[in-house]
Each structure stands twice: as C-alpha cells, then as structure tokens.
N, C-alpha and C positions, 0 to 999 in steps of 0.2 A: 983357779977359782971360777972364772966365767964358764969354763968348759963343764965343770961339775953342775953349775946351775942350769946350763943349757940341757944337759943330759936329764936332769930331774924334770925339767919342763917338758921334754919330749915324752917322758914316761908318765906324765900326769894324765888325769882323767878329765875329759871335757864335759862340763855339766849339761850344756844345751842339747846336743844330739842324744846323749844317754838319758836325758829326761823324757824325750819322746819314746825311746826304746823301753824305758821302765813303764811308761803309760800304756804302751802296746802290750807289755807283759801282764800288766794288771787287768787289761781288758780280756785277755785270753783266760786268766785265772778266774775272773768274774763270770765268764761264759761257762766254765766248768761248774762253778758253784750254782749258777742258775739252772743248769741242766739237772743237777742233783736234786733241786727243789721243784722239778717239773715245770719250770718257767722257760719253755723252749724258745719263745719269741724273743725274750730278753737275751737269751744265750746266743741266738743267731745275730741279733743286732750288735752285740758286743764283739763278735768276730769281725764284722764289717768295720767297727770302730778301730779295732786293732790293725786292720788292713790299712786304713787311712793313716794312722799314726806310724806304722812301719814304713809307709811310703814317704813320710815327711822326715824321719830321722836321717836317712841317707842323704837326701837333698839338702837338709839343713847343714849337715857335716861338710858337704862339698862346697856349699855357698859361703860358709864361714871359715873354711879351711881348718876344720877341727876333726879331721879323720885320724883314726888311730887303730892299732891292732886290737886294743882292748874293746873299742867300740864295735869292730867287726865281729869279734868272738861273742860279745854280749848280744849283739843283734841276732846271731845265729841261734843262740840258746833261747832268746825270746821268741823267735820264729818257730822253734820246735814246740814250744808250749802253745802259742797262740794259733798256729796253723797246722800243727801236727796232733798233739794230744787233745786239745780242746775240740776241734771238729770231730775227731774219732769218737771221743766220749759222748759228745752231744748227739751224734748220729746213733750211737749204740743205745743210749738211754731213751732216745726218741722212737726208734723203729727196729733196730737190729737185734735187741735182746729177745724179741719174740721168735727169732729164727734159730735160737740155740747156738750150736757150734758154727754154723754158717755166718751168723751175725758177728760173733767176736772175731772170727777169722777175717771177715771183710773189714772190720774196724782196724785190725792189726795190720792188714795189707796197706791200708791208707797211712797209718802211723809210721810203719817202717819205710814206706815210699817217701814220706816227708823227710825222715832222717837221712836216707840215702841221697835224696835230691839236694839237701843242704850240704852234705859232705862233698858231693861231686861239684857243686857250685863253688865251694870254697877252694877246692884244689884246681879247678879249671878257670878261675876268674881272670887269669892273666893271658890265657891262650885262646879263648873263644871269641867269636864275633860279638861285640857289644850290642849290636842291633837285634840279636835274637837270643832267646833263652833255649838251652838244650833241655827239653822236657817242660811240662807244664809247671810254671812257678807255683810255689807252695801257697802264697796268698790267694792266687786265682783259684786253686783247688779248694782252699778253705771257703772262699766265697761261693763256690759252686755248691758245697755241702750246706753252708748256712743259708744260702738262697732258697734251696729246696725246702729246708725246715720252715723257713719264714713264710714262703708262699703257700705251702700246704696248710700250715696252721691258720693263716689268714683267711683261708677258704673254708674253715670249719671242719677240716679233716684231721685225723690223727696219724701218727707214724705207722700204726698197725695196718692202716688202710693201704699204704703204699710201701710196705716193708721190702718186697722183692725188688721193686724199682729203686728203693733207697740202697739196698745192698749192691745192685748193679752199678749205680752211680758212684758209690763209695769205692768199689774196686776199680772202676774206670778212672777215677781221679787219682787213686794211688799208683796205678800202673802208668798213667800218663806222665806223672812226675819223674819216673825213672826211665822213660822212653828216650829215644834219640830224635824225636820229632821237634822241629824248631818252631818257636812261638815268638811273635814280634814283641820286643822288650819296651819299645817306646823311648829308649835312652838316646836316640838320635834327634829327639825333639829339643830344640834350643829355646829355653824359656826367656833368654835375654834378647832374642831376635824379634824384630818388629813383624807383625802379621797384618794381613788385610782386615778391614773392618768387618767383613763378612764372617770371619772366624769368631769374633766376639758375639755376633748374633747367633752363630751355631752353638756356642757354649751356653748362651742363655736358653736357647731352645732345648739343649740337652738336659740342663737342670730342670726345666719345666716338665719335660717328659718323665724324668726320673721321679720328680716330686708328685706326679699325678698318681702313680701307683708303685712305690719303691720296691716292695717284695717281688712283684712280677717282672718289672723292668730290669732290676739288678740280676735276677736269676736268668732272664733271657739273655742279657748281655754277656754274662760269664759262661753260659752254656754255648753261646755263639763263639766266644773266644776260645773255649776248649775245643770246639770242633774246627776252628779255622786252621789250626796247625795241621790237622789230618787232611783237610781239604787241600792245602798248599802242598803237603807232602805227596798226596796222590797225584796232583797236577804235575809236579816236577818229575815224578817217576814216570808218568805217561809221556811227558816230553822227552825224557831220556830214552825211552823205548822207541819213540818215533825217530829220533836222531840216529840211534843205533841201527834201526832198520834201513834208513836211507844210506848209511855208510856201507852196509853189507850188500845192497843192491848193486849188481854189475853195471858198469857204464856201457859196455859193448859186448853183447852176447853173440858170439859167432855161430853158435849152434842153432840159433833161431833166425839166421840170415835167410832171406827169401832165395829160392832157386834162381839160377841164371836164366835169362830169356832163351828161347829155342835157337835164335840166330847166333848166340854166343857160345854154343857148345863146341868144344874142340873137335876137329876132323879126325875120323878114324884112321889109324895108322895102317898103310898098305905096303906090302913088300913088292 
C-alpha cells in the first residue's frame, strides 16, 4: 500500500511550477491576440512577460524540488507557443506580410527553427555542457524579435518601413537557434552564494538603465547576446588556426642552414 501511494505521488502534477508555465503560455497567446488586433506594442511586451515567467518556472521547480517529466514536456509546449508561434505571427502581421512569399517563408523559418531547437534541447539535455546553450535559446530569439517590434513602434515607425531588415532579423534568429554556436547559459551562477556588495550596486544600476528606456535597452542587450556567440565562435576558430599553424611549423629546417665558413670546407682529394 505505501508503494502504491508513493507511485501516485511521483506521477502527480505539481501546482507551483506549472502555474508559472501556464502564465507564460497565456502571455504568448495574449501576444498573438494583440497582434491580430494591430496592437503590436502590447504583443511585444507580452512576449517579454512570457520570457520572465518561463525563466521562473524552472528555477522554482529546482528550488522546491518539484521537477517532473510532465512539467518538462508542458514547458516545451508552452515555449513553442510563446517563443515560436507568437513571435513569428507578430512579426508577420507587423512587417512581413508586405513581402509576400518572402515574408511568410521568413516567419516559417523562425517557427521551424524554434521547434527544432526545443526538440534538440530535450534530447541533448543530459549530454551537453550546462554552462552553454547549443544554438541561440528560443526565449532570447523571441526577445530579439519582440524588441525590434517594440523599439520601432516606440519611435513612431511602422513595420512596413523596416520590412526587409525585419525579414533578415527573423531569418537570422531562426537559423541561429539551430546552429552549433555556443551561447552562455548563465546556469553556473549560484544564487545561494554570497556576493560582494558591489554586485548589488551593479544590479541596481542595471535596473536603472533598463527602466530609462526599456524598448531600446532590451533590444540592444539581446542583439548583443545574439552576436556574442558568433564573436566567441570566431575567436575560438582563429585561436585554433594559430595553434595548428604553430604545430605545423618545423623546429629545425636543415635546408635553410647557412653555408659553412670558407675555412671549414673539406680538402680536395688528391691521388
């Protein structure tokens, strides 16, 4: 009897972390609805809200020891809506529909990239380095899309004014998610560890900078994050080429040895 009750408990659904996941799913759905009503600023903000809630559900589950397979699968489905379908549809309604086939193909590349990114993450979760993401994480890609929509709208422009740049950014985000470029995950940060007082001041300043102009600062931050992976990838590739060139260089090249001095030439053989 105790074994049966224990098995039922293990298969149960934990309310707290799944509550955050449901809220993130609602934010993604709300973003789609607002985009259909041409309220793109609300749609962009909703994606950022979904991003915050998605970051909380996993940490809450780990801190309260309420992790489960159901929660992991539910989180992936929520991410597909909030960070896959929602950004693609928001961007299409905002700017890409004016491009015809190019527009919906760009939106589909992003949406498919999110699905492939999540599938690969779920299958490689136990074998990859926890310190890095393989490919741009889907919340960061969604924030990149939403940030552009938000900052352009906030400056009195429309999606039609930047439709080609919007298409390029959408394709870039979609392909970055399925790339092998590594992006820092931040999972090596220990929230239970004490930090110097200067870190608290830095956090206060960071919140102050973001609150000064949220659309522009958030878009710039995620644009820099999306580019950081490629910068580190290029730097590492350059370092490997340099090391490979040093190993190939001969240590002692006898063909280039200087000729012997005149006094050291061997005497001619005489009979």
